N, C-alpha and C positions, 0 to 999 in steps of 0.2 A: 481944549486944544486951541492954541493961538492960530491966527490966520495963516502965518507962515508955515506952522507945523502941518496944518490941514492941507495946505497947498503941496508941501513936500510929500505927505502921505498919499495924496491923490496921484502924484507923479509916479511914486513907487508902485502903487496899485495898478496903474494903467500900463506901466512899462514892464511889469513882471512877465516873463515868458510862460509862466504857468497860469492856468485858469484860476480865478479867484472870485469869490463873492462874499457878501455879508447878508445874513438873514435874521429876521426878528425872532427871538426865542419864544415870544408869546404867540404870534400869528403864523410863524414859519415862512413868512413872505420874504421875498428877496428885497433887500434895501439898497444894494449896490452890486455891480458886476463889472468885471473888466472886459476889454475887447477880445482878449484871447479866449475867455470863456464863451463869449458870444459866437466866435468863429468855431470853436470846438463843438458846441452843442447845437449850432445851426439856428439859434434864435437871435432876433435883434435885441438891442438893449431895452427897448420899450416892452417887447414881449417878455423878456426875463423879469422885468420889474413888475409885470402884471401877474406873475405866477408865484407859487410857493415851492419849497423844496419837495413837496409831495408830487408835484407835476413832472419832476425829472426822474422819478422812481417807478419801477414796475408796480402795478397795483398790489401784487402779492407781497411786496416789501414795505408798503406804507406803514403798516402797523409796527413793524420792527424799527422803522425810522423814528416814528413818534416816541416809542418807548426808549430808544437810544437817546433822543434829545432830552427826555425827562430825567433819565437815569445817569447820563454821562456827567461826571463831576467837572467843575469848572477848570480844574487843573489838568484834566486829561488832554494830552496834546495830540495823540494819534488814536482814532477810533476804529481802525481796521479797514477792511476792504469791503466795498459795497458795489451794487450794480446801479448804473445810471442809464437812463434812456435818452437818446438823442432825438431831435425833432423828426428825423426820418424814420424813427422807430427802432433803430439799431440799439443793442445793449452793449455797454462797455463796462469793464471792471476798473474801479478807481480805488486808490488808497487815500483815505481821508486824513488830512492834517488840519487841525482846527484849534481855536482857543476863543474864550469869551472876551467881550469888550462892550463898552457903552458907545452906541452909535446915535448921535444927536439926542443924547439923553435917555435912550432906550436900551435895555439889555439885548445884546445881539451876539452873534457868533461869526467869527471870521473863518472861512473855509478855503483851503487850497487843495483841490482834488488832483491826484497824479494818476494818469491813465496807465494801468498795469495789465491791460487786456492781453497783450502779446506774452507777457510773463506768465499770466494765468493759463493761457493756452499751452505754453511750453511745459509748465508744471503739470497740467492735466495730461498732456501727451506723455510726459515722462512717467507719471503715475500709472497710466494705462500700459505703457511699455513694461514697467516694472511688474505690474500685475500679470501681464501676459507672460513675462519671463518666468515669474514664480509658477504660473500654471504650467508652462512648458517644462520647467525644471521638475515640477512634481510629476507630470505625466511621463517624462523621459527619465525620471529618477536621476536628475542632474543636480549638482551643487557646485559652488565655486568658493574660492578663498583667495584673498590678496595677501601676499607675504612681503614683508619689508626685507631690506638687505641683510639684516641681522637674523633673519629666520623667524621673527615674531609675526603673528597674524594681525593684519591691519583691520580687516573686516571680512565677513563671510555671508553667504546667502542664508535665507531662513531655512532652506532645505538641508543645510549641512548638519545641524544638530539632529534633524530627523534621521539622516543617514547613519549617524553615529549612535543614535538612541539615547541621547541625553538632553538635558536642559541647556539653553544657551550659556548660562552662567557656569556650567560645569565643563564647557568645551576646553580642550587643550589650547594653549596660547602660542605655542611655537611648533615648528616642524619636528624638533627633537621630541617634544612631549607627544606629538601626534604619532611619531614612529614608535616610541617606547610604550605608549598606553594602548594604542589601537591596532597597529600593524602586526599581523601574525608573525610569531618569532621566526618561522622558517623563511619569511619573505622580507625581513628587514634589510638584509644585505642588498637585495635588488632595489629596494626603495631608496636606500642611502646612495647607492651607485647612480640612480637616475637623478637624484637631487644634486649630487656633486657634478654630474655631467652637464646639467642645465646651468649651474653656476659657472662652470669652466668655459663652456662653448657659447653661453648666452643665446642659445637657440632652443627651439621647441623640442621637448623630450616627452616621450610617452612611456608609461609603465603600468603594469597590471600586478595586483597583489591582493591578498586576502586581508580583510579588515574584520577585527573581532569587536562586535558591538558591546556596549556596556551590559546588555542582557545575556551575553554569551553567544549570540547567534553569529555565525561566520558568513560574510557576504563577499562576493568577488567585486573588486573595484578596478575601473580603468581610469587613470589620471593622466591629464595632459598639462604639462608645465610650460607656460609661455611668458616671455618678458614683456612688461608694459613699456610703452614708449616714453612716458614722462619720467623724469629723473627726480629723485628726492633731494632734499636740501643737502644731504650728505654726499650726493653725487653718485649713489649706487642705484641699481635697477630694482624695481619692484617686480614681483612675479604674480601672474594670474594663473591659478590652477583650476581646471575643470575636472570634476570627479563624477563618475557615473556608476551606478549600481548595475552591474552586468551579470548578476547571479542567474537570473532567469535565462538570459541570452546564452550564458555558458552551459546551463543545463540543457537548453534546447539544442545547442551545438553538439553536446555530448550524446543526447538522444538521437540526433540526426546521424552522428558517426556510428552509433550502435545500429541504427536502422540501415544505414548504408552497408555496414559490415554484414548484417543479417541478409540484406538484399543480395550482396555479392555472394554470400554463402549459398543462398537459395538459388541464385542464378547458376553458380558453379555446380550445385547439386542437380539442378534441373538439366544443365548442360550434360552432366555425367549421365543422368537418366536418359536423356535424348540419345546420347552416344551409345548407351547400352541398348536402348530400344532400336537404334539403327543397326547395331551389331546383331541383335536378335532378329530384326527384320531381314538383314542380309542372310543370317543363318537359316531363318524360316524360308526365305526365298530359295536359298540353295537346297534346303531340305525338300521344298515343294518341287523344285526342278528334279532333284534326285528321285522323289516319289513318283513324279510324272514319268521320268525315264524308266523307273522300276515298273511302273504300271504298263508302259508301252512294251517293255521287255516281257513282263508277265503275260500280257495279252498275246504277244507274238509267240511265246513258248506254248501258251495254252492252245492257240490256234494250231500250232504244229502237233501238239500231243493229241488234239481231237481229230485233226485231219488224217493223221497216220493210220489209226485203226479204221476210220471211216473209209479211207482209200482202199484198204484191204477188203472191207465188207462189201463196198460197192463194186470194186473191180472183180472180185471172185463171184459175186452174185450175178453180175452181168454175163460173165463167161458161162456160168451154169444155166442162166436163163435164156441164152441165145439158142434159137432153133437149130437142131442138127449139129450140136457142138461135137458130137462124136467122141467125147472124152471117155477113157476107160474108167471103170468103177473105182480103181484105186486112186486115180487123179481126182475124181469127184469127191471121194472121202477126204483126201488131203485138202481140197479147196474148202470143204465144209468145216474141217478142223481149223483152218486159218480164219474162216468167218466167225466161228465160235470163240476162238481165242481173242480175236480183235474185239468182239462184242463184250467178252468178260473184262478185257482191259478197259474198254470204254465205260462200262458200268462201274468198275472200281474207281476210275478217274472222276466220273461224275459224283460218286459218293463222297470222295475225299474233297472235291471242290465244294460240295454242299456243306460238309463238315467245317471246312475252312471259312466259308462265308458266314455260317452261323456263329463261329467263334469270333470272327472279326466284328460282327454286328452285335455281339454280346447277347445273343439269343439262345445259346446252347444251354440247356438245362442239365444240371448235375444233381444227382441224388447221393449226397455225401453220407457215408456210414462207415462203421468200423468193420474192416474186412480181414479175417484171418487169411494168411497168404498160402498156406499149405495146399488147400484144395484148388485155389485159383491157379497156382503155378502148375499143379498137376494137369489141369485142363489144358493149359497152354502147351505143356510138353507133349501131351497126346496129339495135339493138332499139328505141331510142326515136326514131330519126329519122323513121319514118312519122308518129308522133303530132305531132312538131314541124312537119313539113311540112304536115300537115293543118290546123294552126292558123296557118300562114304565118309561122312564126318564123324569124328570121335566126340561124342556128346557127354557132358558132365553137368547134370542138373542137380544143384544142391537142394536137398529137402529141408525146408525150414521147420523149426519146432512149431507145435500146435499153438504155442503162446505168442507167436510173432504176428502182429497185425498192423495195418495201416488205415488211415482215414482217407477214403477215396470213393469215387463213383465206380461201381464194379464193372459196368460195361466199358467205360472209358479206360479204366486201368488195364482191362484185358486187351483193348485195342492197342494201347501203348506197348504192352509186352509182345503181342503178336507182330507188331510192326518192327520192333527192334530185333526180334528173333528171326523174322523173315529176311531182313536185311543182312543179318549175320550169316545166314545160310547162303543167300544169293551172292554176297561179296566175299565168300570164303574160298579158299583154294580146295580142289578135290582132295579128300582125305584129311583135311585140316581139322582143327579143334573148334568145338563150340561149347561154351560154358555159361551157366547161369548161377550167379552167387547172390545171396541175400544176407545182410548183416545189419545190426543196429548201428546208427550213426549219431553218437551222442545219446542223451537221455530220452529225447522225445522224437527222434526221426529214424527212418529205416532207409537203407541204401540198397538198391537192386542193380546188379551189374550184368551186362550181356557181353561176353568176350568172344571174338572170332579170331581165326588164324589166317586172315586174308593178307592182302598186300599192304595194308596200313595206309595212312593218310599223311601227305606232306603238309606243312604249316599253311601254305596258301590254299590247299584244298579244305582244310579244317575251317578257314575263314569263310568259305562259300557253302559250308555243309548244310545250313538250314535255309538256303534260298529255294524258292519255289521253282520246280521243273529243272533244277540244277542237279544233274546226276554225275557231275565231275567227269564229263567226257565218256560216260558209259551208257549212252542212250541205246535205244533198241535197234539202231540201224548202223552202228559203226563197229570198229574193232573193239573187242572186249565188251560187246554189247550185253546189257543186262535188262531184263524186263522190269518194268515199274513205271509209276506215274511221275516221280519226282516231287510228290507232295507229302509223302508219308512222314518224313522227319519234321516238316513244317507243322503238320497237324499234331504230331507227337509232342513237339515242344510246347505248343499252345495248350494241349490237354494237361500236360504235367503242371504248367504254370497256373492254369485255372483251378487245379486241385490243390494249389498252395505249395507246390514243389518246385524243384529246379533240376535241370538236365544238363549233362555235359559229356565230353568224350576225351579219352586219353588214347593216343595212337602213336605207334612207332613204325615208320616205313620199313617194309619187309618182314614185320613181325605180326602185325594185326592191330585191331582197334578194340577198345573197351568202351561201350556206351553205358552210361549210368544215369540214374535219376534217384532223387530222394523225396520222400513224402513223410508227412506227420504220422507218428505211430510209436510203436515200441513193444516191449514184451507185455503180454496179458497174463492173468492168473485164471486158469481154468479149473484148478483143483480147489477143494474146500479148505478153509483156513484150519490151521492146527488147533487141536483141542486146547482150550484155555486162552486162546488169542481172541481178544475183543475186536469189534469192528473198527474201533478207533486206533488199535495198535497196528493192524495190517495195512499196507499201502493199497489204495484204490487204483485198480488197473482198468484198462479199456473195457474188458469183457465183464467187469463187475457191474457196470451201469446198464442194466437191462430192465425193461425195454427202453428204446430211445423215445424221447419226448419231442413232439413236433413243434417247431417255431415257424409261424407264418409271417413273412415279411411282405407288406403291401406298400409298394413304392414305385413310382414311375421313372425314377432316375436309375438307369442301369448300373453306372459306377457305384452307386450306393449298394446295389445287390452284391457286387463283388466285394465291397468293403465289409459288409456284415458277414458274408460267407467266409471271408478270410479271418475275421475276428472269432468265428465259431469253430474254426478248424481244430482247435485244441480242446474242444468239448464234444467228444464222441457220443456223449449222452444226449446230444441235441441234434435233431434232424431239421434242416432248413428247407422250406418250400417257399416259393416267391410268386407274387402277383404284381402286375404292372399298372393296375388301376383298381379303384374301389369296388367296381362291380365284380371283377374277377376275384378280388380278395374275399368278398362275402361268399361267393360260390365255393371257394376253396375252404373257407372256415366251416361251412356246412358239411362239406364232403370229408374233411380230415379231422375235425374237432381238435384243433391244435391246443397245446397247453398254454401258449402265449401268442399274442398277436402284436407285431411291431407295425405301426401305422403312420404314414405321412399324411398331411392334411391336403395340400394342394395337388390334386391329381385329376386326370381326365375321367370321363364316364361318371364316376361318383367321387365326391370329395371325401376326405377323411371323416368329416362331421357326418355326412350322409351315410357313409358305410357304418360308422359307429352307432348311429341311431337304428339302422336295420339290424345290426347284430344284437343290440340291447333289447330289441323288441321280440326277438326269436328265443324261445325257451332253450333251444339247443346251443345257443352261443352266448346267451345273456351273461353267464358267469365266467366267461373267458376273460382274463385280464388283458387289457389293451394298453400298450405302451406307445406314447407318441414319440416319434423321432422327427424333429422339425427344427427349422431355424427361426420359427415365429415365437410370439409371446407365450408365456407359460400356459395360459388357458386356451389359446388359439380360438378366439371367438368366431372367426370366419365371417363376421359382419352380418349374419342373418339369424342370430339366436343367442341363447344363453351360453356361457362358457362350457366347454366339454369337460366332463369329469373323467379324465384319463386315470388309469391306475398309477402311472408314473410318466414323467416326461424326461427324455434324454435329448439335450439340445445339440444340434449340429454346430461345429464339428465335435463328435463325441469320442471320448476315450474308451478303449476296449474294456477297461475295468468298470467304468460307469455302465456300459451296456450289459455286461454279464451280471453285474450286481443287480440291475433292474430286472433282468430275466429271472435270476434266482429268487428274488423277492416275490415276483409274480407267481412262480411255481409253488413256493411255500404258501402263499396266500390262497392259491387255487386248491392246494391239498388240505388246507385247514378245515 
């Protein structure tokens, strides 16, 4: 290079606004450096010329630099981006532009580094933002696509092919292809309408539709179409569409709707239940008030009924007991008669009160059996006939056939008949009629009627007929007074119902009343079957089954007593006795040797397990089949031993057929 050329080169080298230097390719030491480079890197010219290119690189990059120097061909003009270290320790990114030359006769390389640190930082930030966007889109199931004015896709996010379920090269390229290939056929109209609206209004449009993936899965998509601000060369707008997979969200919304509907239904149901409970509470409160009022009325009437005979007893007794009363003998006899009559009335009243209290407490014991009616009705006729004759009544007592019988407690049935007959006599007119009729009522019941020729009852009187102490204005101290306690019909009704029957009255004012009740029973066969008739051919009647077999019920729940008793009413071959605890049950089993024992487990005194063990250990009762009637598990372990080996178990609530079947099986087993 001539002197003038060297001078011109030096001027250009120094005046260049970019950093420049020359280094030796053998030693890598700096041979020359311009002032811009010195200012940029913070070194003086002398410091630069005492260093090599290794000294401005991070230590970890030195090996790569040396390799690059060796391997970079002479013709390579740009060797890429490198990191340089400034004197103050800061690192910058530079893009290296270089070429080889001979410098003072030695192989050298001319370098012009361009600082691209800001560009690299921006690119790094952009990459981080894009990575974050991709992650966010993946988490939120978001995708996007940019559409040109002609409807072709310019670019899309990496998540869009994932949404569609295809490879990027298989993606649709236009909105038309997108609609025809992927949008559900039933939703294409709404998708097309949204696209046209966006093009017409150049405003943001939102649309939801079903997208059918390439694998056949249907997903719900929410798409927002927005115009981009920059305008293409053709002058049209580009569109940025954001798509989100909202399938799970829609499913959750549907589930929430269902749950809300269920909740509303449950709330409505609960509200209805509460309203019903409130109505029941109001009704119960009203019933309690009525019961309390009835109790008060009952106590008031009972007080009156008790005090009236006591007043006669005490008053006449005081008169007779007063010294020097001077009463003639006939007056004393009359007073004594009053005292005796009041005492008898009081005794009757107390007896009926005791009967009523036993009935209402569920403690009245009934001995249900098959009763032929002819003899029982004859006994009742003999007892009431003197009263009827004394009043001049024309009596007509029907004599039932020997074959007619009912299932009842003999004593209580007689009490019912005498009560009705006594009332018919008391409330009859002198010389009136008195009739007793008996007839079958259907195939399995018997109806007994007591007809009087009295004044009859008005409808409002019939409504009060079975009230305690209510004698319909015919008390013992008023006009038309009639003797009585006012409890007879109440006790009568309870007794009939306890025996499984029903009671009623038919009455015509001015003509008389007919009191009737029905009990289980029917015609019986007392004669021998005809010659040649087998036992299977003739019907089995009530009196054919003799003697009765005893069934012992051991149960502390009194309503269960009534239930079992009612279910055995149509089995006159069975006689029921009851015990309210295990200890009483064992005693009754020893005393009566029942054919079958029905046993609950949870009872006071002795549990069913303990009673069963005592029965099984005694030779007199060990072979009696014991049937468990309980709401507990099949074997009823009771928590303190091995399962109980019951003959059979009938679970509560039990069906009548199940109970009778178990009893019959136990009887057959016992007889085998």
